[in-house]
N, C-alpha and C positions, 0 to 999 in steps of 0.2 A: 956094489951093495952087498953087505953081509947077509947071508941066508943061514938059516938054522935047519938042522936035520929034523926029520919027522919025529924022532923020539923026544927031542927038546920041545918042539911045538906041542906035542901031545901032553907032555908033563906040565907045561905052563898052562895050557888051556884046561886041562883036567883039574889042576889046582884052582884056577880062577873060577871055573864053573861049579866045582864041588864045594869050595870053601869061601868063595867071595862073590857069590851071585849078586848080592845087593851092591857090591862095589862096581861090578860090571855095569849095572843099571845107572849108577851115579855118573860113571865116566861117560857113558853114551849120552845121557841127558845133558851133561854139561858141555860136551864137545861136538855133538852131532845131531841128536834127535831129542829135543826137549820134551816131547810128548810121548816118548817111548814108555811102554808099560812092562817090558821085559827085555833082557839082553843076555847074550851068551858070547863068550870069546871063542872065535873060530880059527884064528891064526895070528901070525906076526912075522915081521921081518925087521931089518935094521932101521927102517924108516917109520914104521907105524904098527900099532896093534889093529886087529880086525875083529869086528863083532857083527852079529846079526841082531838087529833090534826089532821088536814088535811095535809097530806104530799103526794105530787105528785098525787092528786086526790083520795087518799085512806085515810080512817080514821084509826088512831092508838091510842090506849089507852096508856097513860103514867102516871107514878107516880113520883112526885117530892118530895123528903124528905124535911121536915121543917128544918130550920137552927137552931131552938131552940125548947124547949119543948112546947107541946100543951096539955093542961090539961083541959081547959074549953073554953067557947065561946069567952071570951075576948082574950085569947091567940091565938085563930085562926086568929083574925084580925091582931094581932101583927105579926104573922108569915107570913101571906099573904103579908103584907106591907114589911117585911124584904126580902121575895123572890123577890118582885117587885123591890125594891131598888138594890138588888144584881144583878138582871137581867139587870137593866139599866147600872150598872157599867160594867158588862161583855160585853154588847153589844155596849157600848159607846153612850148611849141614855141619854139625859137630863131628869131626873125624873119630872113628872108632880106633882104639889102640890095636896095632897089628904087630 
């Protein structure tokens, strides 16, 4: 399994949590915890992204598998966007331009 160094993970999670907090929540609601009220990305590997979701006042760790292959930093972005778009479809939300 491909793993990513700490700097890559920090850059991706920092970007997602800083610029795409609402997207995190949509992904978590669509793929893992429909009743989540907050979510933050905490990690990733070649198989999945990892988030902490707040559900009924408690935090739960969730893994959401990528829809396609993740082998490098560029493919991480591609797959996060794919998850976001699929989450919008599943939840009936109009995707924001990214």
